MDTraj code that builds the backbone (N, CA, C; nanometers):
import mdtraj as md
import numpy as np

residues = "MET GLU LEU LYS LYS ARG SER PRO TYR PRO ARG LEU PHE GLN ASP LEU LYS ARG GLY THR PHE SER SER PHE LYS GLU ARG GLU VAL LYS GLY ARG ARG GLU ASP SER PHE GLY VAL LEU GLU GLU GLU VAL GLY GLN CYS GLN LYS CYS SER LEU SER LYS SER ARG THR ASN ALA VAL PHE GLY LYS GLY CYS LEU SER SER LYS LEU VAL ILE ILE GLY GLU ALA PRO GLY TYR GLU GLU ASP ILE ARG GLY GLU PRO PHE VAL GLY ARG ALA GLY GLU LEU LEU THR LYS MET LEU ALA ALA ILE GLU ILE GLU ARG GLU ASP VAL TYR ILE THR ASN VAL ILE LYS CYS ARG PRO PRO GLY ASN ARG ASN PRO LEU ARG GLU GLU ILE GLU ALA CYS LEU PRO TYR LEU LEU ARG GLN LEU SER ILE LEU LYS PRO SER ILE ILE LEU SER LEU GLY ASN PHE ALA THR GLN THR LEU LEU ASP THR SER GLU GLY ILE THR ARG LEU ARG GLY MET VAL HIS THR TYR GLN GLY VAL ARG LEU ILE PRO THR PHE HIS PRO ALA TYR LEU LEU ARG ASN PRO ASP PHE LYS ARG ALA ALA TRP GLU ASP MET LYS LEU LEU ARG LYS GLU LEU PRO GLN ILE ASP GLU GLU SER".split()
xyz = np.array([
    [0.4199, 2.9896, -0.3939],
    [0.4097, 3.0920, -0.3016],
    [0.4834, 3.2142, -0.2861],
    [0.4829, 3.3170, -0.2924],
    [0.5416, 3.4023, -0.1749],
    [0.5419, 3.4834, -0.1197],
    [0.5990, 3.3930, -0.0093],
    [0.5476, 3.4780, 0.1029],
    [0.6251, 3.6495, 0.1451],
    [0.5061, 3.7244, 0.1374],
    [0.5254, 3.8586, 0.1715],
    [0.6208, 3.8440, 0.3125],
    [0.5394, 3.8226, 0.4281],
    [0.6099, 3.8886, 0.5177],
    [0.7249, 3.7979, 0.5534],
    [0.8459, 3.8221, 0.6291],
    [0.9357, 3.7851, 0.7310],
    [0.9393, 3.7149, 0.8613],
    [0.9802, 3.6105, 0.8442],
    [1.0093, 3.5905, 1.0117],
    [1.0943, 3.6852, 1.1394],
    [0.9857, 3.7252, 1.2889],
    [1.0346, 3.7692, 1.3462],
    [1.2019, 3.7539, 1.3657],
    [1.2713, 3.6719, 1.3165],
    [1.3646, 3.5726, 1.3708],
    [1.4405, 3.5049, 1.2623],
    [1.4474, 3.6207, 1.1626],
    [1.5790, 3.5766, 1.0090],
    [1.6714, 3.5214, 1.0132],
    [1.7404, 3.6284, 1.0798],
    [1.8889, 3.5436, 1.1607],
    [1.8860, 3.3719, 1.1827],
    [1.8011, 3.4208, 1.2639],
    [1.8099, 3.2394, 1.3101],
    [1.7760, 3.1035, 1.2223],
    [1.6957, 3.2010, 1.0924],
    [1.6511, 3.0666, 0.9731],
    [1.7374, 3.0731, 0.8869],
    [1.8737, 3.1792, 0.8560],
    [1.9070, 3.1688, 0.7537],
    [2.0052, 3.0341, 0.7170],
    [2.0572, 2.9350, 0.8516],
    [2.1204, 2.8187, 0.7875],
    [2.0050, 2.7559, 0.7629],
    [1.8858, 2.7792, 0.7629],
    [1.7719, 2.6244, 0.7745],
    [1.7490, 2.6539, 0.5375],
    [1.7602, 2.7742, 0.4913],
    [1.7484, 2.8083, 0.3880],
    [1.8747, 2.7249, 0.3395],
    [1.9515, 2.7468, 0.3657],
    [2.1015, 2.6628, 0.2949],
    [2.0683, 2.4865, 0.2940],
    [2.1395, 2.4148, 0.1917],
    [2.1477, 2.3115, 0.2243],
    [2.0218, 2.1947, 0.1671],
    [2.0302, 2.0621, 0.2537],
    [1.9125, 1.9894, 0.3112],
    [1.9144, 1.8707, 0.4597],
    [1.8676, 1.8610, 0.4991],
    [1.8366, 1.8117, 0.5727],
    [1.9781, 1.7047, 0.6111],
    [2.0495, 1.6177, 0.4886],
    [2.1732, 1.5700, 0.5060],
    [2.3009, 1.7144, 0.5819],
    [2.3049, 1.8495, 0.4925],
    [2.3985, 1.8882, 0.4537],
    [2.3696, 1.9663, 0.5769],
    [2.2586, 2.0091, 0.6734],
    [2.2880, 2.0292, 0.8283],
    [2.3151, 1.9513, 0.9086],
    [2.3197, 1.8270, 0.8860],
    [2.3468, 1.7076, 0.9943],
    [2.5041, 1.6606, 0.9278],
    [2.5198, 1.7293, 0.8266],
    [2.7076, 1.7060, 0.7906],
    [2.7648, 1.8979, 0.8782],
    [2.6912, 1.9449, 0.9148],
    [2.7567, 2.0508, 0.9421],
    [2.7299, 2.0825, 1.0717],
    [2.6002, 2.0090, 1.1330],
    [2.6224, 2.0197, 1.3118],
    [2.6809, 1.9265, 1.3886],
    [2.6516, 1.7593, 1.3112],
    [2.6661, 1.6753, 1.3420],
    [2.7931, 1.6090, 1.3432],
    [2.9302, 1.6745, 1.2839],
    [3.0186, 1.6252, 1.2258],
    [3.0542, 1.5805, 1.3216],
    [3.1714, 1.4105, 1.2882],
    [3.2814, 1.3351, 1.3743],
    [3.2090, 1.2623, 1.4559],
    [3.0509, 1.3167, 1.4689],
    [2.9311, 1.1602, 1.5127],
    [2.9697, 1.0798, 1.4209],
    [3.0031, 0.9205, 1.5214],
    [2.9591, 0.8317, 1.4782],
    [2.8408, 0.7516, 1.4284],
    [2.7418, 0.8111, 1.4893],
    [2.6055, 0.7391, 1.4991],
    [2.5492, 0.8714, 1.5885],
    [2.4417, 0.8987, 1.4821],
    [2.2949, 0.9587, 1.5375],
    [2.1842, 0.9324, 1.5357],
    [2.1560, 0.7991, 1.6102],
    [2.0193, 0.7353, 1.6209],
    [1.9292, 0.8290, 1.6775],
    [1.8278, 0.7854, 1.6570],
    [1.7465, 0.8202, 1.7901],
    [1.8016, 0.8201, 1.9158],
    [1.8081, 0.6721, 1.9613],
    [1.8467, 0.6603, 2.0597],
    [1.8837, 0.7532, 2.1591],
    [1.9957, 0.7779, 2.0490],
    [2.1017, 0.9072, 2.0869],
    [2.0602, 1.0392, 2.1227],
    [1.9749, 1.0699, 2.0091],
    [1.9397, 1.1828, 2.0142],
    [1.8303, 1.2379, 2.1396],
    [1.7533, 1.0800, 2.1501],
    [1.6477, 1.1459, 2.2311],
    [1.6990, 1.0990, 2.3731],
    [1.8283, 1.0296, 2.3816],
    [1.8979, 1.0328, 2.5346],
    [1.9447, 1.2049, 2.5194],
    [1.9666, 1.3013, 2.4189],
    [2.0584, 1.4019, 2.4500],
    [1.9123, 1.4824, 2.5021],
    [1.8260, 1.5253, 2.4073],
    [1.7010, 1.6046, 2.4351],
    [1.6799, 1.5268, 2.5509],
    [1.6052, 1.4504, 2.6362],
    [1.6401, 1.4267, 2.7731],
    [1.6838, 1.4849, 2.9080],
    [1.8600, 1.5370, 2.8308],
    [1.9090, 1.5674, 2.9256],
    [2.0081, 1.6801, 2.9223],
    [1.8686, 1.7890, 2.8128],
    [1.8986, 1.8772, 2.7590],
    [1.8742, 2.0495, 2.8642],
    [1.9639, 2.1184, 2.9063],
    [1.9316, 2.1759, 2.9929],
    [1.9402, 2.3171, 2.9272],
    [1.9770, 2.2960, 2.8025],
    [2.0097, 2.4729, 2.7195],
    [1.8897, 2.5693, 2.7613],
    [1.8235, 2.5654, 2.7931],
    [1.7169, 2.6545, 2.7727],
    [1.6610, 2.6995, 2.9295],
    [1.5352, 2.7501, 3.0126],
    [1.5215, 2.7285, 3.1452],
    [1.3974, 2.6475, 3.1541],
    [1.4116, 2.6281, 3.0271],
    [1.2751, 2.4757, 3.0122],
    [1.2893, 2.3848, 3.0964],
    [1.3541, 2.3292, 3.1085],
    [1.4718, 2.2351, 3.1465],
    [1.4335, 2.2103, 3.3032],
    [1.4247, 2.3700, 3.3543],
    [1.4279, 2.3532, 3.5101],
    [1.2366, 2.3212, 3.5556],
    [1.1310, 2.3339, 3.4699],
    [1.0221, 2.3634, 3.4930],
    [0.8947, 2.2191, 3.4085],
    [1.0261, 2.1875, 3.3431],
    [0.9156, 2.0547, 3.2831],
    [0.9173, 1.8988, 3.4082],
    [0.8160, 1.7798, 3.3438],
    [0.8536, 1.7345, 3.4035],
    [0.9297, 1.6313, 3.2749],
    [0.8518, 1.6321, 3.1403],
    [0.9769, 1.4963, 3.0679],
    [0.9550, 1.5775, 2.9749],
    [1.1105, 1.5085, 2.8752],
    [1.1229, 1.6180, 2.7513],
    [1.0194, 1.5152, 2.6486],
    [0.9404, 1.5936, 2.5852],
    [0.8795, 1.5369, 2.4779],
    [0.9327, 1.5244, 2.3801],
    [1.0402, 1.3591, 2.3289],
    [1.1408, 1.4134, 2.2072],
    [0.9796, 1.4244, 2.0927],
    [0.9082, 1.2706, 2.0690],
    [0.8396, 1.2248, 1.9867],
    [0.8682, 1.0892, 1.9703],
    [0.7345, 1.0462, 1.9075],
    [0.7042, 0.8944, 1.8389],
    [0.5809, 0.8213, 1.7078],
    [0.6896, 0.7143, 1.6654],
    [0.5894, 0.6426, 1.5742],
    [0.6667, 0.6240, 1.5019],
    [0.6777, 0.5675, 1.3762],
    [0.7016, 0.5192, 1.3150],
    [0.8210, 0.5863, 1.2272],
    [0.9509, 0.4551, 1.2510],
    [1.0933, 0.6124, 1.2126],
    [1.0957, 0.5979, 1.0125],
    [1.0078, 0.4805, 0.9409],
    [1.0102, 0.5150, 0.8397],
    [0.9238, 0.5397, 0.7354],
    [0.8242, 0.6237, 0.8201],
    [0.6867, 0.6762, 0.7761],
    [0.7558, 0.7608, 0.6852],
    [0.7025, 0.8066, 0.5791],
    [0.7116, 0.9150, 0.4373],
    [0.6314, 1.0661, 0.5210],
    [0.5499, 1.0897, 0.5819],
    [0.4894, 1.1717, 0.6623],
    [0.5687, 1.1855, 0.7758],
    [0.5702, 1.3048, 0.8393],
    [0.6267, 1.3843, 0.9806],
    [0.5179, 1.4527, 0.9841],
    [0.4389, 1.5047, 1.1112],
    [0.3720, 1.5880, 1.1802],
    [0.4464, 1.6720, 1.2624],
    [0.4621, 1.7855, 1.2450],
    [0.4520, 1.8741, 1.3608],
    [0.4072, 1.9044, 1.4282],
    [0.4145, 1.9679, 1.5746],
    [0.3384, 2.0586, 1.6140],
    [0.4179, 2.1733, 1.6703],
    [0.3904, 2.2419, 1.7340],
    [0.4254, 2.3361, 1.8369],
    [0.5133, 2.3029, 1.9536],
    [0.4455, 2.2463, 2.0506],
    [0.4956, 2.2240, 2.1733],
    [0.4153, 2.1218, 2.2707],
    [0.5213, 2.0652, 2.3862],
    [0.3827, 1.9820, 2.4401],
    [0.2760, 2.0361, 2.5649],
    [0.1901, 1.9966, 2.5551],
    [0.1277, 2.0670, 2.6663],
    [0.0991, 2.0197, 2.8251],
    [0.0309, 2.0251, 2.8895],
    [0.0259, 1.9593, 3.0048],
    [-0.0216, 1.8130, 3.0363],
    [-0.0724, 1.7510, 2.9554],
    [-0.0876, 1.6094, 2.9765],
    [0.0326, 1.5560, 2.8606],
    [0.0513, 1.5564, 2.7406],
    [0.1578, 1.5309, 2.6897],
    [0.3666, 1.5491, 2.8353],
    [0.3762, 1.6968, 2.8875],
    [0.4642, 1.6731, 2.9999],
    [0.4658, 1.5941, 3.1159],
    [0.3383, 1.6041, 3.1245],
    [0.3186, 1.4304, 3.2004],
    [0.2985, 1.2838, 3.1644],
    [0.3008, 1.2498, 3.0503],
    [0.2770, 1.1703, 2.9513],
    [0.4877, 1.1141, 2.8900],
    [0.5037, 1.1860, 2.8715],
    [0.6510, 1.2097, 2.8292],
    [0.6029, 1.1793, 2.6553],
    [0.4735, 1.2342, 2.5897],
    [0.4304, 1.1515, 2.4316],
    [0.3453, 1.2761, 2.3400],
    [0.3979, 1.2554, 2.2978],
    [0.3208, 1.4099, 2.2044],
    [0.1717, 1.3815, 2.1909],
    [0.1611, 1.4848, 2.1601],
    [-0.0614, 1.4754, 2.1283],
    [-0.0941, 1.3552, 2.2043],
    [-0.1155, 1.3806, 2.3264],
    [-0.1754, 1.2627, 2.3722],
    [-0.3684, 1.4247, 2.4114],
    [-0.4412, 1.3140, 2.5186],
    [-0.5384, 1.3811, 2.5975],
    [-0.6550, 1.4313, 2.4387],
    [-0.7096, 1.5316, 2.4556],
    [-0.8503, 1.5545, 2.3873],
    [-0.7743, 1.6128, 2.2446],
    [-0.6459, 1.6559, 2.2208],
    [-0.5874, 1.7390, 2.1550],
    [-0.5108, 1.6644, 2.0179],
    [-0.5298, 1.5013, 2.1378],
    [-0.4356, 1.3936, 2.0666],
    [-0.5677, 1.3132, 1.9797],
    [-0.6152, 1.3114, 2.1167],
    [-0.7467, 1.2216, 2.0010],
    [-0.8068, 1.2361, 1.8649],
    [-0.8471, 1.4220, 1.8794],
    [-0.9105, 1.4274, 1.7699],
    [-0.7558, 1.4357, 1.6071],
    [-0.7049, 1.4377, 1.6688],
    [-0.5631, 1.4181, 1.5712],
    [-0.5616, 1.2754, 1.5499],
    [-0.6078, 1.2157, 1.5576],
    [-0.6325, 1.0738, 1.5890],
    [-0.7097, 1.0399, 1.4661],
    [-0.8287, 1.0946, 1.4716],
    [-0.9328, 1.1169, 1.4143],
    [-0.9177, 1.1433, 1.2992],
    [-0.8607, 1.2978, 1.2780],
    [-0.7981, 1.3720, 1.1682],
    [-0.7459, 1.2640, 1.1030],
    [-0.6327, 1.1210, 1.0957],
    [-0.5561, 1.0893, 1.0053],
    [-0.6732, 0.9235, 0.9843],
    [-0.7438, 0.9358, 1.0556],
    [-0.8533, 0.8036, 1.0441],
    [-0.9096, 0.8073, 0.9220],
    [-0.9928, 0.9345, 0.9339],
    [-1.1097, 0.9875, 0.8190],
    [-1.0147, 1.0137, 0.6921],
    [-0.8569, 0.9505, 0.6769],
    [-0.8277, 0.9803, 0.5446],
    [-0.6997, 0.8444, 0.5332],
    [-0.8203, 0.7752, 0.5936],
    [-0.7311, 0.6852, 0.6548],
    [-0.5915, 0.6029, 0.6649],
    [-0.5858, 0.7115, 0.7168],
    [-0.4325, 0.6744, 0.7867],
    [-0.3668, 0.6391, 0.9440],
    [-0.3253, 0.5018, 1.0166],
    [-0.3484, 0.4915, 1.1140],
    [-0.1953, 0.6238, 1.2081],
    [-0.1992, 0.6184, 1.3261],
    [-0.1460, 0.7458, 1.3727],
    [-0.0333, 0.6864, 1.4526],
    [-0.0260, 0.4603, 1.3956],
    [0.0869, 0.4243, 1.4499],
    [0.1542, 0.4273, 1.3113],
    [0.1246, 0.4726, 1.2031],
    [0.2183, 0.4525, 1.0826],
    [0.2892, 0.5653, 1.0739],
    [0.2806, 0.7559, 1.1142],
    [0.3322, 0.8634, 1.1012],
    [0.4504, 0.8583, 1.2189],
    [0.4723, 0.9010, 1.2045],
    [0.5903, 0.9948, 1.3242],
    [0.5546, 1.1649, 1.3639],
    [0.5493, 1.1839, 1.4823],
    [0.4820, 1.2669, 1.5690],
    [0.5126, 1.3195, 1.6259],
    [0.5717, 1.5179, 1.6587],
    [0.7111, 1.5257, 1.7220],
    [0.6942, 1.7120, 1.7066],
    [0.6832, 1.7649, 1.8386],
    [0.6713, 1.8794, 1.8261],
    [0.8292, 2.0147, 1.7851],
    [0.8267, 2.1349, 1.7983],
    [0.8867, 2.1947, 1.6900],
    [1.0116, 2.1931, 1.8663],
    [0.8867, 2.1624, 1.9731],
    [0.9529, 2.2166, 2.1238],
    [0.9624, 2.1099, 2.1589],
    [1.0502, 2.1322, 2.2361],
    [1.0176, 1.9431, 2.3186],
    [1.0118, 1.9585, 2.4775],
    [1.0065, 2.0454, 2.5215],
    [0.9800, 2.0842, 2.6864],
    [0.8565, 2.1605, 2.6622],
    [0.7366, 2.1688, 2.7633],
    [0.5836, 2.1939, 2.7749],
    [0.7291, 2.3709, 2.8279],
    [0.6485, 2.4809, 2.7868],
    [0.6581, 2.6148, 2.8135],
    [0.5117, 2.6346, 2.9434],
    [0.5543, 2.6860, 3.0462],
    [0.4809, 2.6907, 3.1930],
    [0.3539, 2.7508, 3.1332],
    [0.2404, 2.7507, 3.1456],
    [0.1300, 2.8048, 3.1391],
    [0.0402, 2.7910, 2.9113],
    [0.1701, 2.7385, 2.9561],
    [0.1369, 2.6461, 2.7460],
    [0.1416, 2.7873, 2.6871],
    [0.2522, 2.9384, 2.7456],
    [0.2760, 3.0495, 2.6921],
    [0.3141, 2.9890, 2.5279],
    [0.3352, 3.0962, 2.4788],
    [0.3838, 3.1173, 2.3499],
    [0.5767, 3.1158, 2.3676],
    [0.6296, 2.9939, 2.2661],
    [0.7916, 2.9247, 2.3089],
    [0.8495, 3.0819, 2.2429],
    [0.9812, 3.1660, 2.3296],
    [1.0420, 3.2176, 2.3401],
    [1.2047, 3.1687, 2.2540],
    [1.2461, 3.3185, 2.2194],
    [1.3334, 3.2528, 2.1033],
    [1.4541, 3.2453, 2.1705],
    [1.4842, 3.2321, 2.2767],
    [1.5891, 3.1348, 2.3178],
    [1.5663, 3.0033, 2.3260],
    [1.3969, 2.9830, 2.3727],
    [1.3710, 2.8680, 2.3647],
    [1.4130, 2.7825, 2.2240],
    [1.3586, 2.9123, 2.1296],
    [1.3624, 2.8089, 2.0207],
    [1.5140, 2.7817, 1.9382],
    [1.5473, 2.8973, 2.0002],
    [1.7245, 2.8522, 1.9247],
    [1.7436, 2.7013, 2.0240],
    [1.7218, 2.7751, 2.1007],
    [1.8387, 2.5850, 2.1793],
    [1.7291, 2.4315, 2.0954],
    [1.6290, 2.5053, 2.0643],
    [1.5112, 2.3321, 2.0817],
    [1.5367, 2.3053, 1.8811],
    [1.5011, 2.4060, 1.8412],
    [1.4795, 2.4113, 1.6995],
    [1.6307, 2.2841, 1.5773],
    [1.7511, 2.3395, 1.7184],
    [1.7770, 2.1353, 1.5747],
    [1.8154, 2.0076, 1.6117],
    [1.7520, 2.0499, 1.7544],
    [1.6949, 1.8678, 1.7620],
    [1.6127, 1.8496, 1.6555],
    [1.5505, 1.9109, 1.6059],
    [1.3943, 1.8640, 1.5176],
    [1.5352, 1.9176, 1.3926],
    [1.5671, 1.9252, 1.3617],
    [1.6079, 1.9451, 1.2719],
    [1.7528, 1.7941, 1.1891],
    [1.7742, 1.7706, 1.3600],
    [1.8431, 1.6587, 1.3271],
    [1.7601, 1.5160, 1.3169],
    [1.5722, 1.5220, 1.3815],
    [1.5469, 1.4429, 1.3350],
    [1.4967, 1.4674, 1.1638],
    [1.4415, 1.5607, 1.1693],
    [1.4652, 1.5703, 1.0308],
    [1.5787, 1.5012, 0.9115],
    [1.6730, 1.4698, 0.9623],
    [1.7517, 1.4350, 0.8798],
    [1.7590, 1.3035, 0.9483],
    [1.7818, 1.2704, 1.0143],
    [1.7172, 1.0699, 0.9987],
    [1.6328, 1.0893, 0.9321],
    [1.4807, 1.1670, 0.9737],
    [1.3512, 1.0510, 0.9404],
    [1.4073, 1.0302, 0.7488],
    [1.4161, 1.1631, 0.7530],
    [1.3570, 1.2152, 0.5466],
    [1.2661, 1.2059, 0.5242],
    [1.1107, 1.2672, 0.5550],
    [1.0145, 1.3020, 0.5152],
    [0.9695, 1.3248, 0.3587],
    [0.9036, 1.2612, 0.3321],
    [0.8824, 1.2734, 0.2097],
    [0.7360, 1.3830, 0.2013],
    [0.6844, 1.4104, 0.3225],
    [0.5412, 1.4929, 0.3789],
    [0.5828, 1.5372, 0.4427],
    [0.5103, 1.6611, 0.5319],
    [0.4864, 1.7610, 0.6128],
    [0.3693, 1.8166, 0.6422],
    [0.3584, 1.7422, 0.7934],
    [0.1846, 1.8096, 0.7835],
    [0.2439, 1.9156, 0.9634],
    [0.1871, 2.0242, 0.9029],
    [0.2501, 2.1575, 1.0236],
    [0.1073, 2.1367, 1.1108],
    [0.0701, 2.1519, 1.1830],
    [0.0263, 2.1977, 1.2229],
    [-0.0236, 2.3069, 1.3495],
    [-0.0869, 2.4307, 1.3377],
    [-0.1096, 2.5501, 1.3992],
    [0.0298, 2.6569, 1.3636],
    [-0.0268, 2.7924, 1.4170],
    [0.0472, 2.8930, 1.3266],
    [0.2456, 2.8432, 1.3701],
    [0.2473, 2.8057, 1.4769],
    [0.3695, 2.8773, 1.5680],
    [0.4859, 2.7193, 1.4431],
    [0.4330, 2.5816, 1.4055],
    [0.5227, 2.5163, 1.3439],
    [0.5585, 2.5438, 1.2203],
    [0.4323, 2.5881, 1.1788],
    [0.4485, 2.6663, 1.0064],
    [0.4973, 2.7657, 0.9703],
    [0.4730, 2.8835, 1.0554],
    [0.6008, 2.9848, 1.0664],
    [0.7149, 2.9307, 1.1061],
    [0.7337, 2.8336, 1.1698],
    [0.8686, 2.7922, 1.2314],
    [0.9301, 2.7482, 1.0834],
    [0.9238, 2.6394, 1.0676],
    [0.9437, 2.6421, 0.9408],
    [0.9148, 2.6742, 0.7938],
    [0.8371, 2.7820, 0.7603],
    [0.8222, 2.8764, 0.6785],
    [0.8866, 2.9929, 0.6416],
    [0.9354, 3.0348, 0.7732],
    [1.0742, 3.1437, 0.7661],
    [0.8775, 3.2048, 0.7093],
    [0.8139, 3.2358, 0.8346],
    [0.7355, 3.3250, 0.8259],
    [0.6440, 3.4172, 0.8732],
    [0.5672, 3.4941, 0.9193],
    [0.5214, 3.5685, 1.0072],
    [0.3283, 3.5692, 0.8997],
    [0.2918, 3.5085, 0.8613],
    [0.1889, 3.5017, 0.7848],
    [0.0784, 3.4049, 0.8499],
    [-0.0534, 3.4503, 0.8748],
    [-0.1143, 3.3200, 0.9959],
    [-0.0929, 3.1950, 0.8592],
    [-0.2047, 3.0786, 0.9588],
    [-0.2632, 2.9562, 0.9722],
    [-0.2843, 2.9668, 0.8730],
    [-0.4495, 3.1125, 0.9091],
    [-0.5571, 3.0923, 0.7260],
    [-0.5383, 3.1328, 0.6403],
    [-0.3983, 3.2117, 0.6258],
    [-0.3689, 3.2759, 0.4494],
    [-0.2486, 3.1409, 0.4683],
    [-0.1559, 3.0244, 0.5341],
    [-0.1262, 2.9947, 0.5143],
    [-0.1716, 2.8171, 0.4329],
    [-0.2532, 2.8311, 0.5046],
    [-0.3115, 2.6382, 0.4744],
    [-0.3839, 2.6617, 0.3106],
    [-0.4396, 2.4937, 0.2864],
    [-0.5096, 2.5636, 0.1638],
    [-0.4206, 2.4463, 0.0583],
    [-0.2823, 2.4819, 0.0996],
    [-0.2366, 2.4549, -0.0501],
    [-0.0741, 2.3754, 0.0284],
    [-0.0191, 2.3344, -0.0701],
    [0.1536, 2.2653, -0.0612],
    [0.2828, 2.3936, -0.0551],
    [0.3255, 2.3658, 0.0317],
    [0.4010, 2.4721, 0.0436],
    [0.5562, 2.3429, -0.0024],
    [0.6248, 2.4227, 0.0150],
    [0.7967, 2.3116, 0.0208],
    [0.9169, 2.4336, 0.1278],
    [0.9670, 2.3201, 0.2139],
    [1.0322, 2.3299, 0.2923],
    [1.2178, 2.2057, 0.2723],
    [1.3086, 2.2600, 0.2340],
    [1.4473, 2.1951, 0.2514],
    [1.3716, 2.1145, 0.1231],
    [1.2922, 2.0856, 0.0306],
    [1.2903, 2.0071, -0.1408],
    [1.1934, 1.9117, -0.0672],
    [1.1035, 1.9569, 0.0694],
    [1.0257, 1.8836, 0.1443],
    [0.8769, 1.9215, 0.1164],
    [0.7852, 1.8711, 0.1421],
    [0.6027, 1.8946, 0.0406],
    [0.6178, 1.9250, 0.1998],
    [0.5551, 2.0575, 0.1963],
    [0.4703, 2.0997, 0.3820],
    [0.3639, 2.0987, 0.3037],
    [0.2481, 2.0368, 0.3871],
    [0.1118, 2.1096, 0.3893],
    [0.1133, 2.1446, 0.5330],
    [0.0450, 2.2722, 0.5863],
    [0.0073, 2.3348, 0.6745],
    [-0.1556, 2.3484, 0.7204],
    [-0.2328, 2.3009, 0.8430],
    [-0.3191, 2.3097, 0.9365],
    [-0.3574, 2.3050, 1.0671],
    [-0.4755, 2.3437, 1.1191],
    [-0.4520, 2.3759, 1.2607],
    [-0.4349, 2.3121, 1.3417],
    [-0.4033, 2.3418, 1.4385],
    [-0.3365, 2.2449, 1.5676],
    [-0.4971, 2.1592, 1.6067],
    [-0.5086, 2.0859, 1.6094],
    [-0.6208, 1.9660, 1.6963],
    [-0.6739, 2.0604, 1.7838],
    [-0.5885, 2.1347, 1.8867],
    [-0.5801, 2.1929, 2.0236],
    [-0.7060, 2.3134, 1.9559],
    [-0.7117, 2.3841, 1.8454],
    [-0.7485, 2.4774, 1.8181],
    [-0.8563, 2.4758, 1.7939],
    [-0.8330, 2.3342, 1.6628],
    [-1.0191, 2.3343, 1.6016],
    [-1.0786, 2.3088, 1.7260],
    [-1.0604, 2.2439, 1.8748],
    [-1.1291, 2.2211, 1.9804],
    [-1.1826, 2.2997, 2.0597],
    [-1.1323, 2.4224, 2.0319],
    [-1.1926, 2.5579, 2.1022],
    [-1.2473, 2.6491, 1.9890],
    [-1.2213, 2.5729, 1.8572],
    [-1.2989, 2.6722, 1.7383],
    [-1.3407, 2.5176, 1.6419],
    [-1.4687, 2.5025, 1.6187],
    [-1.4932, 2.3815, 1.6085],
    [-1.5466, 2.4349, 1.3923],
    [-1.5651, 2.5875, 1.4541],
    [-1.6560, 2.6125, 1.2798],
    [-1.5423, 2.5960, 1.2123],
    [-1.3654, 2.5658, 1.2131],
    [-1.2780, 2.5335, 1.1402],
    [-1.2295, 2.4316, 1.0802],
    [-1.3325, 2.2948, 1.1168],
    [-1.3198, 2.1653, 1.1237],
    [-1.3069, 2.1471, 0.9583],
    [-1.4333, 2.2440, 0.9440],
    [-1.4334, 2.1852, 0.8061],
    [-1.3144, 2.2483, 0.6840],
    [-1.2181, 2.3587, 0.6971],
    [-1.1218, 2.4095, 0.6743],
    [-1.0215, 2.3336, 0.6557],
    [-1.0617, 2.2273, 0.7727],
    [-0.9092, 2.1068, 0.8188],
    [-0.9022, 1.9673, 0.6979],
    [-1.0868, 1.9569, 0.7886],
    [-1.0960, 1.8872, 0.6676],
    [-1.0105, 1.8791, 0.5386],
    [-1.0379, 2.0005, 0.4574],
    [-1.0203, 2.0165, 0.3233],
    [-0.8212, 2.0081, 0.3273],
    [-0.7868, 2.0268, 0.4496],
    [-0.6020, 2.0493, 0.4269],
    [-0.6419, 1.8555, 0.4164],
    [-0.6602, 1.7883, 0.4943],
    [-0.6332, 1.6511, 0.5452],
    [-0.6200, 1.5762, 0.3474],
    [-0.7387, 1.6243, 0.3523],
    [-0.8012, 1.5673, 0.1829],
    [-0.7001, 1.6038, 0.0868],
    [-0.6786, 1.7372, 0.1118],
    [-0.5457, 1.7574, -0.0131],
    [-0.4287, 1.6748, 0.0838],
    [-0.3586, 1.6403, 0.2168],
    [-0.2245, 1.5628, 0.2649],
    [-0.2429, 1.4272, 0.1795],
    [-0.4221, 1.3873, 0.1981],
    [-0.3826, 1.2316, 0.0650],
    [-0.4138, 1.2290, -0.0401],
    [-0.3859, 1.3199, -0.0859],
    [-0.4178, 1.3558, -0.2315],
    [-0.2486, 1.3502, -0.2198],
    [-0.1776, 1.3986, -0.1683],
    [-0.0228, 1.4171, -0.1919],
    [0.0900, 1.2822, -0.1760],
    [-0.0217, 1.2275, -0.0986],
    [0.0559, 1.0700, -0.0570],
    [0.0779, 0.9852, -0.2285],
    [-0.0629, 0.9844, -0.2338],
    [0.0246, 0.8925, -0.3494],
    [0.0641, 0.9222, -0.4597],
    [0.1400, 1.0511, -0.4726],
    [0.2272, 1.1100, -0.5589],
    [0.3547, 1.1055, -0.5225],
    [0.3938, 1.0482, -0.3600],
    [0.4893, 1.0060, -0.3252],
    [0.5314, 0.8884, -0.3518],
    [0.3953, 0.8012, -0.3543],
    [0.4832, 0.6546, -0.4118],
    [0.4614, 0.6136, -0.4830],
    [0.4226, 0.7492, -0.5652],
    [0.4662, 0.6641, -0.7566],
    [0.6236, 0.7507, -0.7475],
    [0.6476, 0.8849, -0.6856],
    [0.7898, 0.9126, -0.7637],
    [0.9203, 0.8240, -0.5857],
    [0.9241, 0.7912, -0.5516],
    [0.9594, 0.6846, -0.4644],
    [1.0311, 0.5399, -0.5709],
])
top = md.Topology()
chain = top.add_chain()
for i, resn in enumerate(residues, 1):
    res = top.add_residue(resn, chain, resSeq=i)
    for name in ("N", "CA", "C"):
        top.add_atom(name, md.element.get_by_symbol(name[0]), res)
traj = md.Trajectory(xyz[None], top)
């Protein structure tokens, strides 16, 4: 599918269109002997590259199975995530767990993270400078995880990864490609809690995800 609308941050995403996760790693982390998750998580926890570091309780790095072929990416931590230091807890997290269970996937078997690692005050939309500060951390996570498929949750995560301003309602329901990796967008669980009429569409997206997973196993 050719996306006609471009991201409001085209320069920010120019590097994302070139090469692969591994080439990004070589370019941005050159000289490191180790870029393990432990090292990266510690770096995120100490990050002060933007003003979110002053208002956060905890940086929320991510959680899950490091060998999973499926990585789930949301927008940013909310209030409960900021308190606990874990992604997708509370009601939205419970719904995500149920969505995965409905297609016979255990939450512990996938890796879950966000584009932004610190909670924006009042759960406002992330600012450009916050995206610029945080996006490299996500790319380094992906360079280590090397997923075969990504499930992006909501407008922000999907638009960020696909470099588009198209809305989630137009992007969902199909398989996209990001850096050679299959990407399936769907609604954010928090949005579904506020707008339950969209749960049926989200269910179709989850079935599409389930359909794609066996293809990954066959190609491995």
